Structure formats: structure tokens, C-alpha cells
N, C-alpha and C positions, 0 to 999 in steps of 0.2 A: 859484616864480620869478615875478616880476612881468613885465609886458610891456616889451619893449625897442623903442624907436623907432629904426629903422635909417637910416643916411645912404646913401640910394640916389638914382638919377638917372632911372630909367625905361629906361635903355639896357642892352644885354647886356654882361656877365651881370647879371641884374636884382637880385641881392642883392650885398652887399659881397664883394670879391674873396676874402676869407678864409672865406666861408660856402659850404660844398659840399653842395648839396641836389640830388640826382638823382631820377629816376623821378617827376617832378612830375605830380600829378593836381589840376587846377584845379576849383573849385566856387564858385558864387555863392550867398550867403545874406544877405538883409537889406541889400542895397546894398554889400556888400563881396565882394571876390574873395579866396578862400582857396586856399592852395597846400599840398597834402599830399605829402610825399616821403620818401625815405630820407635818411640823413645820413652822408656820407663825412667822414672825418677826414684831414687832409693827411698824406701819407706812409704811410697805411694802405691796406688793400685795400678790398673792397666793403663799404660801410655800417659802422654801429657799433651800439651798444646802446640808442639812444634816437631818438625822433622829436621834431621841432619843427614847429609849425604857424605859417605866415606868412599875413598878410592885408594888403590895401590897399583903400581906398575906391574905388569905381568912378569917381568923379569925379577921382581923382588917383592913378594907378597908378605914380607915382614915390615914393609915401609908404608904405613897407612897415613892418609891425610884426612882431617876433618874439614870439610868445605863450609862449615858453619850452618846456620839456620837456613833451610831452603824453602820452608813454608810454615806459616803460623796461623792458627785459628783464633787466637786470643792475644790482644795487645797487652803491654805491661800494666796499663790502667784498667784491664778487664774488659775493654771494648773490643769491637771487631778489628781483625788484622787483615790477613790476605784473603779471607773467605767471606764474601758479603752476606751470606745467609745463616752462618752458624759460628758460635764461640765455644763449641763443645770439643771434647777430647779427639785427637787425631788417632785413628786406628791404622791398621796395616795398609801400606801403599804398594803400588807397582809402577813401572815406567816402561814406555815404548818409544822408539824413534820413528818418525815419519818425515821423509825428506830431510830437511836441515833442522827440524824442530823436535824437541823432546817433550813428551806428554807424561806428566805425573798424575796417576789416578789414585784417589784417596777416598777414605770413608771416615765418618765421625760417629761418636757415641750416640748421636740422636738418630742414627740409621740412614742419614743422607750420604750420597756418594757424589764425587765431583772430579774434575780434572783441571789442572793448571799447566802452563807450558813455559818453555825456556829455550834459548838458543844454545844452552850448555847442559850436558848431563849432570853437572853439579848444581844447577840452579843459580840464583833463586828462581822460583816458579811464580808466574803471575797470570792474570786474566782467568781467575778461577771461576768455573761455572758448573752447574749441576748436570748430572747425567739424567737424561730424560728419555722416555719412550711414549709414543702417542701423545706428546705434549705434557706428560706428567712426570715428575721426578720419581726415579726408582728408589727403593729402600733396600738396605741389606748391609753386609760387611764384606771385607776382604776382596776387593776387585783385583782382577788379573787380566792381562791382555797379551795375546799372541798374534804376531804378524806372520801370515803365511801367504806368500806369493801375492802380496798387495792387498789381501783381505785381513781385517783386524777383528779378532774374536774376543769378546768381553765376557768374563765369567765372574760370578759373585754368589754370595749366599752362605747360609749356615744350615746344616742338616740336609738340605736339598740344594744342589748346585744348579744355578741358572746360567743361561748362555744366550747371547745374541750378537749379531754383527754390528760394528760401529759404522755410522755414516762418515762421509768425508770430513765433516766438521769435527769429528773425534769426540763429540759430547752427546750425540743422540744415537739411539739404537733403532735398528730396523725391526719393527714389530712383527713382520712376517717371518723373521728368522728366530724369534724368541722360543726358547725351550726351557722347561722346568723339569727337575728330577733327572738331569743328565747323569748324575750320580748321587746316591742318597745314603742314609744310615738305616734304612728300613730293614728290619730283621737281622741287622748286623752283617748282611752279606757283603757290603762294600765298606761300611763303617765311616762314611763321610761325615765329618764334624764341621770343618770350616777350612779356610786357608787354601783355596784352590789355586794352583799355579800350573798353567798349561804350557807345555814345551813340545817341540817336535824333535824326535831322535830318529835319525835315518828317515824312512818314509812313513813312520808311524807317529801317532799323537800320544803323548805321555802326560798324564795328569798326576801331579804331586799334591798331596793334601794331608791335613791333620786328621788322623784316623782314630775312631773309637774301637775298631775291630780288634778283638782279642780271641785267639783260638780257644782259650779256656772259658770264655763267656760269649759264645757266638750269637746269642739272641738277646743280649741286653747291653746297655751302654756301659762304657768304661772310660777312664780318663784318657783323653786324646793325646798321649805322650809320643805317639809314633807319627812319623811321616811315611805314609804308604804311597804306592803308585799303582795306577791303572792304565791300560793301554787300549787304543782303538785304531781302526783303519781310517776313520773320518773324525773331524773335530767334534761332531755332534754325538759320537759314540756309535754303537753301544760300547761302554768301557768294561773291561775285565780287570778286576783287581789281581795284580801279579805278586805283590809281596810288600815288604817293609824296606824303606831306604835307611832310616836311622830311628832309634828310640832313645829318648832322653830320660826315661825312668831311672831314678836313683841319683840324679844330679842334685836333688834336694828332697827333704822329707815330704814336702807338699807340692812337688812338681805336678802341674796339672795339664798344661797344654804344650803344643809344639806348632811351629809354623816356619816354613822356609821353602827352598827349592834347590834345583840342581843346575849346574852350568859346566861347560867345557871351557877351560881357560888355558890357552896354548894346547898342549897335547894331553892334559890331565883333567879328568872330571872331578867335581867337588859337590858335596851337599852342604848348604848353609842351613843352620837351624838355631835354636836358642836353648838356654838352660836357666832355670830360675835359681834364686838364692834367698837367704834370710828367712828360711822356713816359711815361705810364702809362694803363692802362685805367680808373684810378680818379680820385680828386680831381676829381669831376664837379660842375660849376656849373649852376644853373638858368638857362635861356634861354627866350626867347619870340619869336615872329614873328607879324606880322599875316597873316591869311588872307583869301582870297576864296572864299566858299562859296555855291554855288547850292543853296539849301535845298529848292527844288521838285524838283530832279533829284538831290539828295544828291551833288553833285559838288564836289570840293575842288581848287583850283588849287595846284600845288606851290609852297611858299614857299622863297625863297632864304635861306640862312643869312647873316645880316647882324649888324652891330653895333647896329642900331636899337632892338630890343626893342619897347617900347610907343610909341616916337617915330617920326615920319615919316622923320627922318634924324638922324644923330648931329651935334649942334652941335660945331664945331671945338674949343671949350674943354672938351669932355668926352672928347677923345682924351687921357686922363690916365694912360695906361700901356699896356704890351703886352697886359695881360689883357683889354683892351677890344677887341682885334682878333678877327676871325672866321675867319681862316685863317692857318696857318703852313706854311712849306715849307722844303726844304733841310736838314731835321733840327733846326731851331730850335724851341724850346718855352718856355712860361712856367712858372716855378716859384715857390715861396713861400720867402722867407728868414726867419730868426728875428727880424730887425729889422722885420718887417711890410711889407717891399717885395715886389714881384712882377715880377722882371726877366725879360727874354728872354735865354736862355742857349743854349749849344751852337751858336754862330753861326759858320758857316764860309762860304767863298766861295759865293755863290749862294743863301744862306739869306735868309729874310725873313718878313714878316707883311703881312697885308692888312686894311685897314679899309674896310668897305662898309656904308653910304655916309656921307660926311662933308659937312656943309654949311659952306662958307666964306663969310664976309661979303664980297661984291664980289670974290670970288676971291682974297682976301688971307689969308695965314696966317703964323704964326711957330712954328717947331718947336724945342723945347728938349730936349736930350738929356743924360742922365747915363750914363756908360759906363765900362767898364774894358777896355783892349785890351792884348794881349801884344806887338803889333807894329803898324806902320803899316797902317791900313785905311781904308775909306771907306764911307759910307752913301749909297745912291742913293734919292731920293724920286721916286715915280712918281704922277702924277695922271691918272686915266682911262687907265692903262696906258702913258702917255708920260713919259719922263724929264723931271723938273721942276727938280731940284737935286741936287748932289753935295756931301756934307759930309765933309771929311777928318777922321779920328779918330786923331790921333797918340797913342802909348802914354804919353807924359809928361803928358797932360792928362786931365781927368775930365768936362768939360762942353763942349758945342758947341751952336750954334744956327744957324738959317737963317731969313731973312725973305724972303717972296715979293716 
């Protein structure tokens, strides 16, 4: 498959509305920002049987390219594809470079984990083999790899994070280095659910992970909608939970999990994460927020979930549909229709959506709506929380607009 240039804007979600890429791991190679993630299909459950790699030049993060299928676990006829031992769903991946080769680490819904390689960060990735320790395949989900001064640290697991060093073959683990419980969800103290992503910020080790920790429920599990971070002086820990990087609660009525990581691209730090849609835990889209990071202290200020993406603010002319919103309430949610539209549905009294933040030229705006109503209703527009306009929506019409 040849590369496909995408029509994107730099705003959230950062890929076209019909592209569902969760579990994003960002990496920078040769002046381009690469995104590795799982691949949801609309209407399906978690993930599918292939990965795509996406990239954009650092000087223009609104110009994304889909490099096509990089790895498949199931062929079109249902048989084996690129992975000789499994035809199951591909879950969250990660990638690391060693020498002139790029190693894509992956896991599958049967609990197996593996690695494939390429001479390009975009793939395709071949020579897939299982990750083993003491001659036996390991099991788990969500692999992550950190290279630090020539040593490669491999993390994986759910509820309890495991870690070991990789051997030079990049597919076997050194058993004498194996640790379990590096960070856990026991008693809610650290809240580790899944999705470990190990980074080095300054001289310290920073672990990004999907967290169940909620201050209002410190001793019991909650939906892992947050990406939290913990810091240590050594890769093995002990890790101290420092706070939250971003929380995707509110992006959909049934938002359940989160998964992503942080990266410095040029002089700016970002956090990549995902948000679900269609009133489901699935159908997750790639999102990004700018971060403020103190590299000396390894401190991250929590990012607000916004529409901005890579932009300072959302230009008013990019408010081009409900899928651009960053919060929904009252039971409303965005779905995908066969005609390629992405409407807001399940709208009852008190339901709505929020766009944060929108830049209007001189405070002026024009709002155009296409709608379908069963009875007389109205839309209230709020700016900075204050009512700015009320638009009647009679059931015998399909369009409405208001000008400030």
C-alpha cells in the first residue's frame, strides 16, 4: 500500500474523523513525528487485525501521512499473515530504534507478545517472533521499550507492571533482571491499570500509564480514564506517583480507558492520548495536548482536554462538526453514519457539547446547523459559560443559523 496524504487540520482529533487510532505512542525520527497505535474499526470492539503508522513533519504537524498497513495478524482469507503463531486482534504497540533497525513491539488478544523489524520507522515490519524469557513465551499486554545508554528496558502488564532488560537479539529477556510489581494498583496508591510507557526526562525516569487512581475513591477501582505519571531515580524504581497528565473523562458517556505517552517534538512537549465515541468504550480517536514540563525536576503540569491539538486555539472556521468537541454531557454523543457524516445524537433536554477553546475574529461568529428534530426544540449557545444566543429548531426544517 502506498502512502496516503490525509486531510487534517492540527486540531483534535488529529486524524480524520473516520480514522480510529487509540493507544498512541509518539516517536521522533529524522525530523518527523511518528505515531504508533492500535486500530479500532467503527462499530467493533477493541482494536482489529492490523496496524497503520502515521507521521508528520515537525515543521507542520497538521500534515499527516498514513503509511499504510505496517503489520497484520490475519490475512484477508482469515489465515495467518505477518505473525506465524497467532491470528488474534492486535493490541497496543511500541517502537524503538537500535542501530539502523526499527523494532515494533506488539501484543495480541491471546496474551502473546512479539516483535517485528524494519529498516524504516514506517514499516512494513517483518520477521515477527515471540518475546521469551527462560525459553518460554511471556504473556501480557501493552509492551513498552526505553533505550537508555545502550540498555533496552522492556515493560508490560496489567494491574502490575513487569520489567526486564532485552538481550541483543531484541526478542529475549534477561531473567536475572526480571521484576514484577514495579508499579501496581494495590490499595489505589499508584492506580496502575495498564499502558505503561517509560520515558527519561532529564536525569530521571518517568512512567506514563493508564490510571485507576481517583482521589475520591482512593481504595477501590475506578475507570482508567487518566494518564498519570510516576517518577524514579532508577528504571526499576521505586516509583512515586506525581500526578495526572491528562484525563479523557467526558469525551463520551461510556468513556472507559486511556492510553498514550509524552514526547518533546522540537521545543514543545505533547501528550498523545485517545477519546472514545458512539456511546461505547471503543471507536477511539487519536488526540493530543500541549504540555508544560519542568525537565530539571521531571514535573508535568496536567493538561486540559481541549479541541486545540497542536494549535494554540481552534480557529472558528474549524468548528466543522460535533466530532471536534472535547466534552459531551446529558447523554449526547457523536456517532458515524454510512454517508460519512458524524452527527451528535441522543439529544435530550439539557444535553450538549463543549468546544474548548475557539478563537473568534473580533468576537464575531456565524453558526450553521443541519439537524433533524421530532418536535419543537431549541439550541442555546454559550460563550465563556454565558448564554449568547438561542436558536429555535422547528421539526419541519433541517437548517438553521445564527450570526453574532
